[in-house]
C-alpha positions as MATLAB code, in Angstrom:
seq = 'MAVPKRRTSKTRKRTRQAQQKIGAPNLSKCSLCGAPKAPHILCPNCKSYKGKKIVEDKKEEKEKD';
ca = [
     -69.537   16.964 -105.819;
     -73.054   18.413 -105.877;
     -73.342   22.173 -105.705;
     -76.646   24.008 -105.154;
     -77.812   26.051 -108.140;
     -79.451   28.747 -106.038;
     -79.035   30.116 -102.559;
     -81.501   28.769  -99.969;
     -83.676   31.614  -98.724;
     -84.045   32.400  -95.006;
     -87.728   31.468  -95.087;
     -87.133   28.079  -96.678;
     -84.263   27.299  -94.296;
     -86.209   28.376  -91.185;
     -89.338   26.474  -92.273;
     -87.284   23.301  -92.588;
     -85.554   23.852  -89.235;
     -88.844   24.523  -87.431;
     -89.716   20.817  -87.681;
     -86.619   19.784  -85.709;
     -87.742   21.125  -82.333;
     -87.819   18.901  -79.260;
     -91.292   18.280  -77.879;
     -92.282   17.884  -74.258;
     -92.208   14.297  -72.983;
     -95.536   12.470  -72.767;
     -96.489   11.737  -69.181;
     -99.264    9.625  -67.725;
    -100.487    9.107  -64.164;
     -99.525    6.063  -62.131;
    -102.578    3.935  -61.388;
    -101.507    3.307  -57.776;
     -99.922    6.520  -56.482;
    -101.015    9.062  -59.124;
     -97.497   10.393  -59.712;
     -96.551   11.481  -63.242;
     -94.533    8.846  -65.126;
     -93.521    7.941  -68.656;
     -95.902    5.472  -70.328;
     -94.856    1.789  -70.510;
     -92.174    2.339  -67.838;
     -91.924    1.396  -64.167;
     -93.222    4.147  -61.853;
     -90.206    5.846  -60.210;
     -92.238    6.728  -57.113;
     -93.934    3.466  -56.061;
     -92.073    0.942  -58.314;
     -95.242   -0.468  -59.885;
     -96.212   -1.360  -63.455;
     -99.764   -1.810  -64.760;
    -101.202   -1.594  -61.246;
     -98.942   -4.301  -59.793;
     -96.088   -3.704  -57.378;
     -92.939   -5.024  -59.075;
     -90.048   -4.017  -56.832;
     -90.233   -4.185  -53.054;
     -88.657   -1.329  -51.102;
     -85.344   -2.100  -49.392;
     -86.753   -0.901  -46.060;
     -89.638   -3.382  -46.291;
     -87.240   -6.242  -47.132;
     -85.091   -5.503  -44.066;
     -88.163   -5.427  -41.815;
     -89.254   -8.865  -43.071;
     -85.877  -10.431  -42.180;
];
């Protein structure tokens, strides 16, 4: 089993751990409603993708019937 020859200093350990932080998620604006959304994902507010409405609202479907 491998055993370290020297003790890892606090500075070296903390420098290595500093790279493991979690960054803020990247957000972009929806082209139709302007709400913040994750890129390459369906807009949770207006259900559109790349400027096209993908999912119709349930209320609108009931009104059509």
